[in-house]
C-alpha positions, 0 to 999 in steps of 0.5 A, a space after each residue: 500499499 502506497 501512503 502520501 504526506 506532505 512535508 516542506 523543504 525551506 529555500 530562502 523564506 518561502 519553500 517548495 512542498 515534499 510529498 512523504 511517499 511510503 511503500 512497503 513491499 515483501 522483502 528483507 526487512 529494512 527502510 530505504 530512503 531516497 530523494 537526496 536526504 542528508 544524514 539527519 533525514 537518514 538517521 530518521 530510520 532508526 528515530 522512527 523505528 523505535 519511536 513507533 514501537 514505544 507508541 504502541 504500534 507495530 513495525 512492519 517487518 518488510 521492506 520499506 521504501 521512503 521517498 522524498 519527492 521531488 527528488 531534486 532538492 536536498 532535504 535536511 533536518 529532522 522536521 521529516 521524522 513524523 510525517 514518516 512515521 505516520 506514512 509507515 502507519 498508513 501504508 501497514 493499515 495501522 491508521 487510515 487516511 481515507 478522506 483526509 483532505 490534502 495534509 502537511 506534517 511536521 514533527 522531529 520524533 524522540 524514541 519515546 514517540 513524543 513530538 519536538 518542536 522544529 524550524 520554519 513552521 511558520 513558512 511551513 504553512 505559507 507554502 502549503 497554503 500556496 499549494 492548496 493545503 488546508 489541514 496542517 499537523 504541527 509540534 504542539 510548541 509551534 502552535 502559536 507560531 503556526 496560528 499567526 497566519 490566521 488560515 487553515 486548520 492547525 493542529 498542534 500534536 504533542 506525540 505520535 499516537 495523539 498524530 495518530 488518533 487524529 487521522 483515526 477521528 479525522 477519517 470518521 468525520 470527527 473534526 471537532 473530537 479530532 482537535 480536542 484529542 490533538 490538545 488545540 482547541 477548537 476556538 481560534 488562538 489570536 495572532 501573537 498570543 496576546 498584545 505587543 509587549 512594552 519595550 522596556 519589558 523586553 530587555 531594551 532598556 530606558 533612556 531614563 538610565 542615560 544621563 545628561 547627553 540631551 543631543 545624544 538623545 535628540 539625534 537618536 530620537 530622529 534616527 528612530 523616527 526617520 529609520 536613518 543609519 547612525 554612527 556613534 564615536 568617542 572614547 571609552 566610557 562615553 555612552 555609545 553601547 548604552 544609547 545604542 542597545 536602547 534603541 528598540 525601546 523607542 522604535 514604534 511596534 510592527 505593523 502586522 505585515 512586518 510582524 510576519 516578515 520578520 517572525 518568518 525569517 526568525 523560525 527559519 534561522 530557529 531563533 524563536 523562543 519555544 511556543 514563541 508566537 508573532 514578533 511584535 517589536 523590532 529586533 535588536 541584533 548585535 553580533 561579535 566583531 569576531 563573526 564570520 561573513 556567513 553569520 552577518 550577511 548569511 549562508 552556509 552549505 544549506 543557506 540560512 538568514 544572517 544577522 542582516 535578515 535576523 536585524 530585518 524591520 529592526 536594529 543591526 547594532 555593530 559595537 567596535 565597528 572598526 573591529 569588523 573585517 573590512 569586507 564584511 563591513 563593505 558587504 553591508 552596502 547591498 543591504 543598505 541600498 537594495 533592502 535585501 541580500 542575495 545568497 548565490 550558490 551554484 546553479 542557484 540564489 537565494 534572497 532573504 528580506 534585510 531592511 534594517 537600521 544599522 547602528 555604528 558605534 567606535 573608538 576616535 582611534 585605536 587608543 581610545 583617546 583621541 579627544 579626550 579632555 585630560 587624556 593623552 593620544 599615543 596614536 599617530 596620524 597615519 594610525 588614525 586614519 588607517 583605522 578609520 579606513 577600515 569602515 571605509 568611505 562607500 559605507 560611511 557615505 550611507 550613515 546619515 547621523 555621525 554624532 562624537 561623544 564625550 564622557 558626561 561630567 560627574 556633576 551630570 551623572 550625580 543628577 536625576 533621571 532624565 527623559 524616559 523612553 515612553 516620552 520619546 517613543 510618543 514623539 517618534 510614534 506621531 511622527 511615523 505615522 505622518 511619513 506612513 501617511 505621506 508615502 501611502 501606495 508608494 513602495 516606501 514609508 519612512 523618510 530614510 528610504 526616500 529614493 532620489 526621484 522622490 527627494 525634491 518631491 517631498 523635501 522641497 525648500 523655500 530660497 532661504 533653505 536652499 542657501 543654507 544647504 548650498 553654504 553647507 555643500 561648499 564648506 563641508 565639501 559634501 557629495 550628492 548622497 550627502 545632500 540627499 541624506 541632510 533633505 532626509 534628516 532634516 524632513 524627519 526633523 520636521 515631522 518631529 515638529 509636525 511641520 509641514 514644511 522644511 524650516 531653516 532651523 530644521 536644515 541646520 540641524 540635519 547638517 550637524 549631523 553631518 559634519 563628520 566623516 565626509 571631507 576628511 578620514 581624520 576626525 577631530 573634535 573641533 
């Protein structure tokens, strides 16, 4: 007897449906798995054999052939355990499948027959729905993630025995009882399992803990409102890392479409916590400077998303940025421009979304004392220039806001708490709402993403403003990209002030954020 179930192989953030075909015939006992399985899939033979016996079923003493079709796509991971086990039970007539609709099954089995969580469930459901699958069996711990799409009939499975009981009840048409048997209530679970959590409760911290630094907080607010890339540089102890870590605390919650995309990427990467549903808040990723290119950009034998994709719709924070490999830093230019990353392999390529806000933090020089009061910098001019060349002019040209920092004086540190994240977040939310309404129907929703063709349309200047930016271009020797960056930052400042027009003071503030790094690699605190 031939049994056919459906599973999935991830490919990018999408995937391809896989037919799990099981045939039992007379012959020497054994299990053959064909269809380009990797070692983890091949090992399913022994896991499935023991799990079936420990679940109270009979393992057929015959020749079993498992075909994973199409055969030209390599399959990897342990998510094929449950469909293979159910296929064997159906093919050996221990469990019925007649009358059931097209069914996608995902899950890893341990030797006791319990179903363990797997990666990529959200992506698998999207793939199944696109190919006409309406019934899904997933590990119980992946149920909140699977319910996020709010489509299809999804059952959370805790064990192989429970999955077999569900198939029996579905074959009898007892769908409600089948849901109860699977431990999955009939009523729908809201997407994301509850309202979005407050940013302060997600471990980002609060800006009231950052004493002093009024200019820094203002720059962070502007960066958050327009989603502008940001560079913070200053001596150790000036608050760079503390400030950058708290940036997500003032970012608005993700829309449903954004949350779905972010959750799908984290699911494929195996970065979702057990029982996690939709990710409602922009993620913060902080890779170490020793990370590899594949870890940051993505890749591997079986391509997986890297940090730039895990930071999609959120913040990618590179602390001690000058310590990262120059080749790695320059590889960020594609995702910064395109909002996606392409991983090429022989005969194919995979794309992952990578629209993130980049935050760089570094010392002003190798020793860290350049520009620091009552400290001596031991670095030569050549060493400082070589230090900054690691970042590269092409990458820095894409960073709209650059801010030098100094340690906060002791009298400010001993003062009371400053303005907190909640007040800053409210202003940011109002500015973001203005931008989303202004750019409705366009392929972008934030000022930093304005294409050059739209800058003149949405960032118009009066005669006085045109003179201000012309003088700044001449004095600072700015590029055309810097010109557009100043206009976009000024547009964000105007949005924070809820001003329909870009005023002179908005342009002057935007120019101050662009003073460093364009005309000379040797940066000072003049």
